[in-house]
PyMOL Python script that loads the backbone (N, CA, C, O; Angstrom):
from pymol import cmd

cmd.read_pdbstr("""\
ATOM      1  N   UNK A   1     -23.370 -45.975 -18.994  1.00  0.00           N
ATOM      2  CA  UNK A   1     -22.967 -45.792 -20.576  1.00  0.00           C
ATOM      3  C   UNK A   1     -23.896 -46.819 -21.577  1.00  0.00           C
ATOM      4  O   UNK A   1     -24.110 -47.965 -21.184  1.00  0.00           O
ATOM      5  N   UNK A   2     -24.291 -46.480 -22.535  1.00  0.00           N
ATOM      6  CA  UNK A   2     -25.217 -47.222 -23.492  1.00  0.00           C
ATOM      7  C   UNK A   2     -24.329 -48.208 -24.430  1.00  0.00           C
ATOM      8  O   UNK A   2     -23.176 -47.950 -24.775  1.00  0.00           O
ATOM      9  N   UNK A   3     -24.961 -49.235 -24.745  1.00  0.00           N
ATOM     10  CA  UNK A   3     -24.198 -50.130 -25.700  1.00  0.00           C
ATOM     11  C   UNK A   3     -23.609 -49.453 -26.985  1.00  0.00           C
ATOM     12  O   UNK A   3     -22.532 -49.715 -27.520  1.00  0.00           O
ATOM     13  N   UNK A   4     -24.596 -48.475 -27.387  1.00  0.00           N
ATOM     14  CA  UNK A   4     -24.021 -48.099 -28.646  1.00  0.00           C
ATOM     15  C   UNK A   4     -22.791 -47.032 -28.482  1.00  0.00           C
ATOM     16  O   UNK A   4     -22.005 -46.860 -29.414  1.00  0.00           O
ATOM     17  N   UNK A   5     -22.668 -46.320 -27.233  1.00  0.00           N
ATOM     18  CA  UNK A   5     -21.779 -45.727 -27.231  1.00  0.00           C
ATOM     19  C   UNK A   5     -20.334 -46.213 -26.746  1.00  0.00           C
ATOM     20  O   UNK A   5     -19.258 -45.618 -26.813  1.00  0.00           O
ATOM     21  N   UNK A   6     -20.660 -47.552 -26.208  1.00  0.00           N
ATOM     22  CA  UNK A   6     -19.368 -48.306 -25.985  1.00  0.00           C
ATOM     23  C   UNK A   6     -18.948 -48.925 -27.330  1.00  0.00           C
ATOM     24  O   UNK A   6     -17.755 -49.081 -27.594  1.00  0.00           O
ATOM     25  N   UNK A   7     -19.681 -49.188 -27.965  1.00  0.00           N
ATOM     26  CA  UNK A   7     -19.269 -49.782 -29.396  1.00  0.00           C
ATOM     27  C   UNK A   7     -18.492 -48.599 -30.245  1.00  0.00           C
ATOM     28  O   UNK A   7     -17.430 -48.818 -30.828  1.00  0.00           O
ATOM     29  N   UNK A   8     -19.175 -47.279 -30.242  1.00  0.00           N
ATOM     30  CA  UNK A   8     -18.591 -46.605 -30.962  1.00  0.00           C
ATOM     31  C   UNK A   8     -17.316 -46.071 -30.377  1.00  0.00           C
ATOM     32  O   UNK A   8     -16.530 -45.562 -31.176  1.00  0.00           O
ATOM     33  N   UNK A   9     -16.976 -46.109 -29.054  1.00  0.00           N
ATOM     34  CA  UNK A   9     -15.874 -45.688 -28.380  1.00  0.00           C
ATOM     35  C   UNK A   9     -14.654 -47.017 -28.872  1.00  0.00           C
ATOM     36  O   UNK A   9     -13.511 -46.732 -29.230  1.00  0.00           O
ATOM     37  N   UNK A  10     -15.146 -48.353 -28.799  1.00  0.00           N
ATOM     38  CA  UNK A  10     -14.391 -49.193 -29.161  1.00  0.00           C
ATOM     39  C   UNK A  10     -13.930 -49.066 -30.716  1.00  0.00           C
ATOM     40  O   UNK A  10     -12.739 -48.928 -30.997  1.00  0.00           O
ATOM     41  N   UNK A  11     -14.771 -49.113 -31.539  1.00  0.00           N
ATOM     42  CA  UNK A  11     -14.617 -48.863 -32.882  1.00  0.00           C
ATOM     43  C   UNK A  11     -13.486 -47.784 -33.226  1.00  0.00           C
ATOM     44  O   UNK A  11     -12.549 -48.140 -33.940  1.00  0.00           O
ATOM     45  N   UNK A  12     -13.550 -46.400 -32.710  1.00  0.00           N
ATOM     46  CA  UNK A  12     -12.829 -45.478 -32.882  1.00  0.00           C
ATOM     47  C   UNK A  12     -11.503 -45.905 -32.147  1.00  0.00           C
ATOM     48  O   UNK A  12     -10.469 -45.582 -32.730  1.00  0.00           O
ATOM     49  N   UNK A  13     -11.399 -46.457 -31.176  1.00  0.00           N
ATOM     50  CA  UNK A  13      -9.997 -46.975 -30.308  1.00  0.00           C
ATOM     51  C   UNK A  13      -9.364 -47.932 -31.431  1.00  0.00           C
ATOM     52  O   UNK A  13      -8.195 -47.747 -31.772  1.00  0.00           O
ATOM     53  N   UNK A  14     -10.144 -48.970 -32.012  1.00  0.00           N
ATOM     54  CA  UNK A  14      -9.459 -49.852 -32.769  1.00  0.00           C
ATOM     55  C   UNK A  14      -8.892 -49.235 -34.213  1.00  0.00           C
ATOM     56  O   UNK A  14      -7.862 -49.628 -34.760  1.00  0.00           O
ATOM     57  N   UNK A  15      -9.715 -48.261 -34.681  1.00  0.00           N
ATOM     58  CA  UNK A  15      -9.186 -47.587 -36.074  1.00  0.00           C
ATOM     59  C   UNK A  15      -8.102 -47.002 -35.634  1.00  0.00           C
ATOM     60  O   UNK A  15      -7.025 -47.265 -36.169  1.00  0.00           O
ATOM     61  N   UNK A  16      -8.194 -46.004 -34.464  1.00  0.00           N
ATOM     62  CA  UNK A  16      -7.134 -45.054 -34.195  1.00  0.00           C
ATOM     63  C   UNK A  16      -5.556 -45.946 -34.076  1.00  0.00           C
ATOM     64  O   UNK A  16      -4.484 -45.567 -34.546  1.00  0.00           O
ATOM     65  N   UNK A  17      -5.805 -47.133 -33.353  1.00  0.00           N
ATOM     66  CA  UNK A  17      -4.535 -47.949 -33.366  1.00  0.00           C
ATOM     67  C   UNK A  17      -4.061 -48.857 -34.519  1.00  0.00           C
ATOM     68  O   UNK A  17      -2.883 -49.212 -34.543  1.00  0.00           O
ATOM     69  N   UNK A  18      -4.938 -49.255 -35.491  1.00  0.00           N
ATOM     70  CA  UNK A  18      -4.745 -49.500 -37.196  1.00  0.00           C
ATOM     71  C   UNK A  18      -3.802 -48.484 -37.756  1.00  0.00           C
ATOM     72  O   UNK A  18      -2.648 -48.588 -38.171  1.00  0.00           O
ATOM     73  N   UNK A  19      -4.643 -47.445 -37.647  1.00  0.00           N
ATOM     74  CA  UNK A  19      -4.238 -46.182 -38.475  1.00  0.00           C
ATOM     75  C   UNK A  19      -2.948 -45.573 -37.846  1.00  0.00           C
ATOM     76  O   UNK A  19      -2.020 -45.101 -38.502  1.00  0.00           O
ATOM     77  N   UNK A  20      -3.007 -45.639 -36.649  1.00  0.00           N
ATOM     78  CA  UNK A  20      -1.790 -45.165 -36.002  1.00  0.00           C
ATOM     79  C   UNK A  20      -0.320 -45.925 -36.395  1.00  0.00           C
ATOM     80  O   UNK A  20       0.687 -45.418 -36.887  1.00  0.00           O
ATOM     81  N   UNK A  21      -0.531 -47.075 -36.066  1.00  0.00           N
ATOM     82  CA  UNK A  21       0.428 -48.106 -36.289  1.00  0.00           C
ATOM     83  C   UNK A  21       1.012 -48.110 -37.805  1.00  0.00           C
ATOM     84  O   UNK A  21       2.194 -48.060 -38.144  1.00  0.00           O
ATOM     85  N   UNK A  22      -0.087 -48.179 -38.582  1.00  0.00           N
ATOM     86  CA  UNK A  22       0.223 -48.156 -39.929  1.00  0.00           C
ATOM     87  C   UNK A  22       1.112 -46.778 -40.362  1.00  0.00           C
ATOM     88  O   UNK A  22       2.150 -46.966 -40.996  1.00  0.00           O
ATOM     89  N   UNK A  23       0.744 -45.517 -40.051  1.00  0.00           N
ATOM     90  CA  UNK A  23       1.263 -44.414 -40.314  1.00  0.00           C
ATOM     91  C   UNK A  23       2.865 -44.248 -39.699  1.00  0.00           C
ATOM     92  O   UNK A  23       3.790 -43.637 -40.233  1.00  0.00           O
ATOM     93  N   UNK A  24       2.877 -44.932 -38.512  1.00  0.00           N
ATOM     94  CA  UNK A  24       4.227 -44.809 -37.648  1.00  0.00           C
ATOM     95  C   UNK A  24       5.307 -45.718 -38.388  1.00  0.00           C
ATOM     96  O   UNK A  24       6.518 -45.502 -38.331  1.00  0.00           O
ATOM     97  N   UNK A  25       4.742 -46.710 -39.056  1.00  0.00           N
ATOM     98  CA  UNK A  25       5.407 -47.684 -39.682  1.00  0.00           C
ATOM     99  C   UNK A  25       6.017 -47.033 -40.959  1.00  0.00           C
ATOM    100  O   UNK A  25       7.225 -47.062 -41.195  1.00  0.00           O
ATOM    101  N   UNK A  26       5.032 -46.407 -41.817  1.00  0.00           N
ATOM    102  CA  UNK A  26       5.488 -45.632 -42.919  1.00  0.00           C
ATOM    103  C   UNK A  26       6.630 -44.800 -42.922  1.00  0.00           C
ATOM    104  O   UNK A  26       7.603 -44.767 -43.676  1.00  0.00           O
ATOM    105  N   UNK A  27       6.242 -43.969 -41.680  1.00  0.00           N
ATOM    106  CA  UNK A  27       7.249 -42.735 -41.517  1.00  0.00           C
ATOM    107  C   UNK A  27       8.528 -43.278 -41.113  1.00  0.00           C
ATOM    108  O   UNK A  27       9.541 -42.739 -41.558  1.00  0.00           O
ATOM    109  N   UNK A  28       8.644 -44.437 -40.200  1.00  0.00           N
ATOM    110  CA  UNK A  28       9.789 -44.677 -39.832  1.00  0.00           C
ATOM    111  C   UNK A  28      10.780 -45.601 -40.667  1.00  0.00           C
ATOM    112  O   UNK A  28      11.977 -45.784 -40.444  1.00  0.00           O
ATOM    113  N   UNK A  29       9.904 -46.200 -41.800  1.00  0.00           N
ATOM    114  CA  UNK A  29      10.619 -46.639 -42.823  1.00  0.00           C
ATOM    115  C   UNK A  29      11.370 -45.518 -43.681  1.00  0.00           C
ATOM    116  O   UNK A  29      12.512 -45.595 -44.134  1.00  0.00           O
ATOM    117  N   UNK A  30      10.539 -44.543 -43.790  1.00  0.00           N
ATOM    118  CA  UNK A  30      10.421 -43.205 -44.625  1.00  0.00           C
ATOM    119  C   UNK A  30      11.760 -42.731 -44.516  1.00  0.00           C
ATOM    120  O   UNK A  30      12.477 -42.472 -45.483  1.00  0.00           O
ATOM    121  N   UNK A  31      12.087 -42.620 -43.298  1.00  0.00           N
ATOM    122  CA  UNK A  31      13.115 -41.558 -42.565  1.00  0.00           C
ATOM    123  C   UNK A  31      14.396 -42.232 -42.472  1.00  0.00           C
ATOM    124  O   UNK A  31      15.475 -41.651 -42.354  1.00  0.00           O
ATOM    125  N   UNK A  32      14.223 -43.507 -42.533  1.00  0.00           N
ATOM    126  CA  UNK A  32      15.733 -44.474 -42.185  1.00  0.00           C
ATOM    127  C   UNK A  32      16.507 -44.174 -43.414  1.00  0.00           C
ATOM    128  O   UNK A  32      16.066 -44.121 -44.562  1.00  0.00           O
ATOM    129  N   UNK A  33      17.814 -43.974 -42.981  1.00  0.00           N
ATOM    130  CA  UNK A  33      19.021 -43.836 -44.029  1.00  0.00           C
ATOM    131  C   UNK A  33      19.339 -44.712 -45.202  1.00  0.00           C
ATOM    132  O   UNK A  33      20.407 -45.322 -45.250  1.00  0.00           O
ATOM    133  N   UNK A  34      18.333 -44.798 -46.259  1.00  0.00           N
ATOM    134  CA  UNK A  34      18.725 -45.905 -46.738  1.00  0.00           C
ATOM    135  C   UNK A  34      18.864 -45.669 -48.377  1.00  0.00           C
ATOM    136  O   UNK A  34      18.810 -44.473 -48.664  1.00  0.00           O
ATOM    137  N   UNK A  35      19.002 -46.398 -49.305  1.00  0.00           N
ATOM    138  CA  UNK A  35      19.034 -46.023 -50.665  1.00  0.00           C
ATOM    139  C   UNK A  35      17.248 -46.222 -50.981  1.00  0.00           C
ATOM    140  O   UNK A  35      16.417 -46.905 -50.382  1.00  0.00           O
ATOM    141  N   UNK A  36      17.113 -45.307 -52.179  1.00  0.00           N
ATOM    142  CA  UNK A  36      15.596 -45.460 -52.403  1.00  0.00           C
ATOM    143  C   UNK A  36      15.124 -46.886 -52.823  1.00  0.00           C
ATOM    144  O   UNK A  36      14.024 -47.213 -52.376  1.00  0.00           O
ATOM    145  N   UNK A  37      15.579 -47.515 -53.371  1.00  0.00           N
ATOM    146  CA  UNK A  37      15.001 -48.845 -53.825  1.00  0.00           C
ATOM    147  C   UNK A  37      14.907 -49.736 -52.591  1.00  0.00           C
ATOM    148  O   UNK A  37      13.836 -50.326 -52.447  1.00  0.00           O
ATOM    149  N   UNK A  38      15.719 -49.896 -51.813  1.00  0.00           N
ATOM    150  CA  UNK A  38      15.910 -50.320 -50.365  1.00  0.00           C
ATOM    151  C   UNK A  38      14.740 -50.054 -49.546  1.00  0.00           C
ATOM    152  O   UNK A  38      14.024 -50.920 -49.044  1.00  0.00           O
ATOM    153  N   UNK A  39      14.575 -48.625 -49.431  1.00  0.00           N
ATOM    154  CA  UNK A  39      13.476 -48.128 -48.642  1.00  0.00           C
ATOM    155  C   UNK A  39      12.342 -48.539 -49.135  1.00  0.00           C
ATOM    156  O   UNK A  39      11.422 -48.793 -48.358  1.00  0.00           O
ATOM    157  N   UNK A  40      12.182 -48.684 -50.489  1.00  0.00           N
ATOM    158  CA  UNK A  40      10.697 -49.081 -51.017  1.00  0.00           C
ATOM    159  C   UNK A  40      10.366 -50.477 -50.763  1.00  0.00           C
ATOM    160  O   UNK A  40       9.214 -50.911 -50.773  1.00  0.00           O
ATOM    161  N   UNK A  41      11.537 -51.247 -50.508  1.00  0.00           N
ATOM    162  CA  UNK A  41      11.337 -52.624 -50.304  1.00  0.00           C
ATOM    163  C   UNK A  41      10.675 -52.738 -48.982  1.00  0.00           C
ATOM    164  O   UNK A  41       9.724 -53.461 -48.683  1.00  0.00           O
ATOM    165  N   UNK A  42      11.398 -51.823 -48.171  1.00  0.00           N
ATOM    166  CA  UNK A  42      10.970 -52.015 -46.727  1.00  0.00           C
ATOM    167  C   UNK A  42       9.535 -51.495 -46.680  1.00  0.00           C
ATOM    168  O   UNK A  42       8.718 -52.200 -46.089  1.00  0.00           O
ATOM    169  N   UNK A  43       9.153 -50.422 -47.194  1.00  0.00           N
ATOM    170  CA  UNK A  43       8.117 -49.947 -47.298  1.00  0.00           C
ATOM    171  C   UNK A  43       6.972 -51.020 -47.564  1.00  0.00           C
ATOM    172  O   UNK A  43       6.062 -51.154 -46.746  1.00  0.00           O
ATOM    173  N   UNK A  44       7.033 -51.719 -48.632  1.00  0.00           N
ATOM    174  CA  UNK A  44       6.219 -52.822 -49.104  1.00  0.00           C
ATOM    175  C   UNK A  44       6.047 -53.843 -47.936  1.00  0.00           C
ATOM    176  O   UNK A  44       4.924 -54.225 -47.608  1.00  0.00           O
ATOM    177  N   UNK A  45       7.392 -54.358 -47.198  1.00  0.00           N
ATOM    178  CA  UNK A  45       7.180 -55.376 -46.205  1.00  0.00           C
ATOM    179  C   UNK A  45       6.308 -54.759 -45.095  1.00  0.00           C
ATOM    180  O   UNK A  45       5.312 -55.373 -44.712  1.00  0.00           O
ATOM    181  N   UNK A  46       6.618 -53.652 -44.601  1.00  0.00           N
ATOM    182  CA  UNK A  46       5.792 -52.809 -43.566  1.00  0.00           C
ATOM    183  C   UNK A  46       4.447 -52.768 -43.766  1.00  0.00           C
ATOM    184  O   UNK A  46       3.600 -52.991 -42.901  1.00  0.00           O
ATOM    185  N   UNK A  47       4.199 -52.412 -45.185  1.00  0.00           N
ATOM    186  CA  UNK A  47       2.419 -52.442 -45.449  1.00  0.00           C
ATOM    187  C   UNK A  47       2.181 -53.839 -45.511  1.00  0.00           C
ATOM    188  O   UNK A  47       0.980 -54.013 -45.307  1.00  0.00           O
ATOM    189  N   UNK A  48       2.828 -55.027 -45.716  1.00  0.00           N
ATOM    190  CA  UNK A  48       2.373 -56.239 -45.871  1.00  0.00           C
ATOM    191  C   UNK A  48       1.868 -56.622 -43.990  1.00  0.00           C
ATOM    192  O   UNK A  48       0.793 -56.993 -43.518  1.00  0.00           O
ATOM    193  N   UNK A  49       3.138 -56.332 -43.374  1.00  0.00           N
ATOM    194  CA  UNK A  49       2.814 -56.582 -42.060  1.00  0.00           C
ATOM    195  C   UNK A  49       1.741 -55.963 -41.443  1.00  0.00           C
ATOM    196  O   UNK A  49       0.901 -56.593 -40.800  1.00  0.00           O
ATOM    197  N   UNK A  50       1.717 -54.465 -41.643  1.00  0.00           N
ATOM    198  CA  UNK A  50       0.610 -53.687 -40.980  1.00  0.00           C
ATOM    199  C   UNK A  50      -1.097 -54.367 -41.649  1.00  0.00           C
ATOM    200  O   UNK A  50      -2.153 -54.480 -41.028  1.00  0.00           O
ATOM    201  N   UNK A  51      -0.853 -54.639 -42.797  1.00  0.00           N
ATOM    202  CA  UNK A  51      -2.295 -55.324 -43.430  1.00  0.00           C
ATOM    203  C   UNK A  51      -2.377 -56.387 -42.555  1.00  0.00           C
ATOM    204  O   UNK A  51      -3.421 -56.370 -41.903  1.00  0.00           O
ATOM    205  N   UNK A  52      -1.621 -57.323 -42.311  1.00  0.00           N
ATOM    206  CA  UNK A  52      -1.918 -58.962 -41.625  1.00  0.00           C
ATOM    207  C   UNK A  52      -1.901 -58.247 -40.169  1.00  0.00           C
ATOM    208  O   UNK A  52      -2.804 -58.780 -39.523  1.00  0.00           O
ATOM    209  N   UNK A  53      -1.384 -57.464 -39.543  1.00  0.00           N
ATOM    210  CA  UNK A  53      -1.641 -57.044 -38.257  1.00  0.00           C
ATOM    211  C   UNK A  53      -3.087 -56.575 -37.859  1.00  0.00           C
ATOM    212  O   UNK A  53      -3.731 -56.943 -36.877  1.00  0.00           O
ATOM    213  N   UNK A  54      -3.482 -55.621 -38.904  1.00  0.00           N
ATOM    214  CA  UNK A  54      -4.762 -55.218 -38.895  1.00  0.00           C
ATOM    215  C   UNK A  54      -5.875 -56.134 -38.961  1.00  0.00           C
ATOM    216  O   UNK A  54      -6.754 -56.138 -38.099  1.00  0.00           O
ATOM    217  N   UNK A  55      -5.867 -57.056 -40.142  1.00  0.00           N
ATOM    218  CA  UNK A  55      -6.569 -58.160 -40.286  1.00  0.00           C
ATOM    219  C   UNK A  55      -6.708 -58.936 -39.063  1.00  0.00           C
ATOM    220  O   UNK A  55      -7.850 -59.275 -38.751  1.00  0.00           O
ATOM    221  N   UNK A  56      -5.783 -59.256 -38.356  1.00  0.00           N
ATOM    222  CA  UNK A  56      -5.538 -60.013 -37.408  1.00  0.00           C
ATOM    223  C   UNK A  56      -6.490 -59.565 -35.983  1.00  0.00           C
ATOM    224  O   UNK A  56      -7.282 -60.190 -35.277  1.00  0.00           O
ATOM    225  N   UNK A  57      -5.973 -58.188 -35.974  1.00  0.00           N
ATOM    226  CA  UNK A  57      -6.903 -57.282 -34.934  1.00  0.00           C
ATOM    227  C   UNK A  57      -8.229 -57.323 -34.888  1.00  0.00           C
ATOM    228  O   UNK A  57      -8.972 -57.589 -33.943  1.00  0.00           O
ATOM    229  N   UNK A  58      -8.528 -56.956 -36.294  1.00  0.00           N
ATOM    230  CA  UNK A  58     -10.058 -56.951 -36.596  1.00  0.00           C
ATOM    231  C   UNK A  58     -10.614 -58.234 -36.366  1.00  0.00           C
ATOM    232  O   UNK A  58     -11.596 -58.155 -35.628  1.00  0.00           O
ATOM    233  N   UNK A  59     -10.303 -59.562 -36.785  1.00  0.00           N
ATOM    234  CA  UNK A  59     -10.774 -61.017 -36.526  1.00  0.00           C
ATOM    235  C   UNK A  59     -10.928 -61.056 -34.843  1.00  0.00           C
ATOM    236  O   UNK A  59     -11.968 -61.406 -34.286  1.00  0.00           O
ATOM    237  N   UNK A  60      -9.798 -60.665 -34.191  1.00  0.00           N
ATOM    238  CA  UNK A  60      -9.834 -61.065 -32.771  1.00  0.00           C
ATOM    239  C   UNK A  60     -11.167 -59.955 -32.174  1.00  0.00           C
ATOM    240  O   UNK A  60     -11.991 -60.289 -31.322  1.00  0.00           O
ATOM    241  N   UNK A  61     -11.127 -58.959 -32.678  1.00  0.00           N
ATOM    242  CA  UNK A  61     -12.026 -57.969 -31.942  1.00  0.00           C
ATOM    243  C   UNK A  61     -13.616 -58.225 -32.366  1.00  0.00           C
ATOM    244  O   UNK A  61     -14.527 -57.885 -31.612  1.00  0.00           O
ATOM    245  N   UNK A  62     -13.876 -58.925 -33.785  1.00  0.00           N
ATOM    246  CA  UNK A  62     -14.937 -59.423 -34.246  1.00  0.00           C
ATOM    247  C   UNK A  62     -15.206 -60.472 -33.458  1.00  0.00           C
ATOM    248  O   UNK A  62     -16.351 -60.474 -33.008  1.00  0.00           O
ATOM    249  N   UNK A  63     -14.476 -61.415 -33.130  1.00  0.00           N
ATOM    250  CA  UNK A  63     -14.797 -62.795 -32.415  1.00  0.00           C
ATOM    251  C   UNK A  63     -15.189 -62.119 -31.042  1.00  0.00           C
ATOM    252  O   UNK A  63     -16.346 -62.333 -30.679  1.00  0.00           O
ATOM    253  N   UNK A  64     -14.419 -61.354 -30.244  1.00  0.00           N
ATOM    254  CA  UNK A  64     -14.920 -60.918 -28.882  1.00  0.00           C
ATOM    255  C   UNK A  64     -16.375 -60.377 -29.083  1.00  0.00           C
ATOM    256  O   UNK A  64     -17.257 -60.717 -28.294  1.00  0.00           O
ATOM    257  N   UNK A  65     -16.645 -59.498 -30.180  1.00  0.00           N
ATOM    258  CA  UNK A  65     -17.776 -58.765 -30.390  1.00  0.00           C
ATOM    259  C   UNK A  65     -19.094 -60.191 -30.400  1.00  0.00           C
ATOM    260  O   UNK A  65     -20.065 -60.301 -29.652  1.00  0.00           O
ATOM    261  N   UNK A  66     -18.762 -60.888 -31.246  1.00  0.00           N
ATOM    262  CA  UNK A  66     -19.731 -61.945 -31.642  1.00  0.00           C
ATOM    263  C   UNK A  66     -19.890 -62.886 -30.400  1.00  0.00           C
ATOM    264  O   UNK A  66     -21.054 -63.178 -30.126  1.00  0.00           O
ATOM    265  N   UNK A  67     -18.984 -63.363 -29.671  1.00  0.00           N
ATOM    266  CA  UNK A  67     -19.077 -63.835 -28.337  1.00  0.00           C
ATOM    267  C   UNK A  67     -20.270 -63.111 -27.599  1.00  0.00           C
ATOM    268  O   UNK A  67     -21.363 -63.644 -27.406  1.00  0.00           O
ATOM    269  N   UNK A  68     -19.936 -61.856 -27.217  1.00  0.00           N
ATOM    270  CA  UNK A  68     -20.752 -60.800 -26.434  1.00  0.00           C
ATOM    271  C   UNK A  68     -21.974 -61.097 -27.083  1.00  0.00           C
ATOM    272  O   UNK A  68     -22.825 -61.558 -26.322  1.00  0.00           O
ATOM    273  N   UNK A  69     -22.335 -60.958 -28.353  1.00  0.00           N
ATOM    274  CA  UNK A  69     -23.875 -60.938 -28.734  1.00  0.00           C
ATOM    275  C   UNK A  69     -24.508 -62.303 -28.394  1.00  0.00           C
ATOM    276  O   UNK A  69     -25.700 -62.338 -28.087  1.00  0.00           O
ATOM    277  N   UNK A  70     -23.629 -63.637 -28.442  1.00  0.00           N
ATOM    278  CA  UNK A  70     -24.191 -64.993 -28.390  1.00  0.00           C
ATOM    279  C   UNK A  70     -24.651 -64.968 -26.852  1.00  0.00           C
ATOM    280  O   UNK A  70     -25.746 -65.394 -26.486  1.00  0.00           O
ATOM    281  N   UNK A  71     -23.848 -64.513 -26.140  1.00  0.00           N
ATOM    282  CA  UNK A  71     -24.419 -64.491 -24.582  1.00  0.00           C
ATOM    283  C   UNK A  71     -25.477 -63.833 -24.337  1.00  0.00           C
ATOM    284  O   UNK A  71     -26.258 -64.281 -23.496  1.00  0.00           O
ATOM    285  N   UNK A  72     -25.769 -62.566 -25.039  1.00  0.00           N
ATOM    286  CA  UNK A  72     -26.747 -61.730 -24.495  1.00  0.00           C
ATOM    287  C   UNK A  72     -28.270 -62.422 -25.411  1.00  0.00           C
ATOM    288  O   UNK A  72     -29.418 -62.151 -25.060  1.00  0.00           O
ATOM    289  N   UNK A  73     -27.950 -63.264 -26.516  1.00  0.00           N
ATOM    290  CA  UNK A  73     -29.320 -63.568 -27.101  1.00  0.00           C
ATOM    291  C   UNK A  73     -29.703 -64.884 -26.753  1.00  0.00           C
ATOM    292  O   UNK A  73     -28.962 -65.826 -27.034  1.00  0.00           O
ATOM    293  N   UNK A  74     -30.812 -65.055 -26.155  1.00  0.00           N
ATOM    294  CA  UNK A  74     -31.549 -65.895 -25.517  1.00  0.00           C
ATOM    295  C   UNK A  74     -31.681 -67.275 -26.595  1.00  0.00           C
ATOM    296  O   UNK A  74     -32.322 -67.155 -27.640  1.00  0.00           O
ATOM    297  N   UNK A  75     -31.080 -68.446 -26.264  1.00  0.00           N
ATOM    298  CA  UNK A  75     -31.264 -69.570 -27.210  1.00  0.00           C
ATOM    299  C   UNK A  75     -32.569 -70.331 -27.303  1.00  0.00           C
ATOM    300  O   UNK A  75     -33.309 -70.551 -26.345  1.00  0.00           O
ATOM    301  N   UNK A  76     -32.797 -70.746 -28.670  1.00  0.00           N
ATOM    302  CA  UNK A  76     -34.178 -71.439 -28.347  1.00  0.00           C
ATOM    303  C   UNK A  76     -33.848 -72.953 -27.859  1.00  0.00           C
ATOM    304  O   UNK A  76     -32.769 -73.535 -27.969  1.00  0.00           O
ATOM    305  N   UNK A  77     -34.866 -73.364 -27.379  1.00  0.00           N
ATOM    306  CA  UNK A  77     -34.922 -74.968 -27.013  1.00  0.00           C
ATOM    307  C   UNK A  77     -35.469 -75.772 -27.777  1.00  0.00           C
ATOM    308  O   UNK A  77     -36.487 -75.248 -28.229  1.00  0.00           O
ATOM    309  N   UNK A  78     -35.321 -76.767 -28.152  1.00  0.00           N
ATOM    310  CA  UNK A  78     -35.898 -77.836 -28.934  1.00  0.00           C
ATOM    311  C   UNK A  78     -36.971 -78.668 -28.396  1.00  0.00           C
ATOM    312  O   UNK A  78     -37.451 -79.574 -29.077  1.00  0.00           O
TER     313      UNK A  78
END
""", "prot")
cmd.dss("prot")
cmd.show_as("cartoon", "prot")
cmd.util.cbc("prot")
cmd.orient("prot")
């Protein structure tokens, strides 16, 4: 399997996980039997958490990809 194909699969997997998590959180909070104001506050917290989780996941994956690139690039010798 080519490097480009692996990268595209990984990108799709990550985006699917992030989007799926966000949608699931919103739906879960939306159908909870609470008052409107309370539900909106819960949605606000869920959105904050989803954003933080997404950013954290993004940075972890970016770090992994950067480390892989560094291993494959020959280092110049002084």
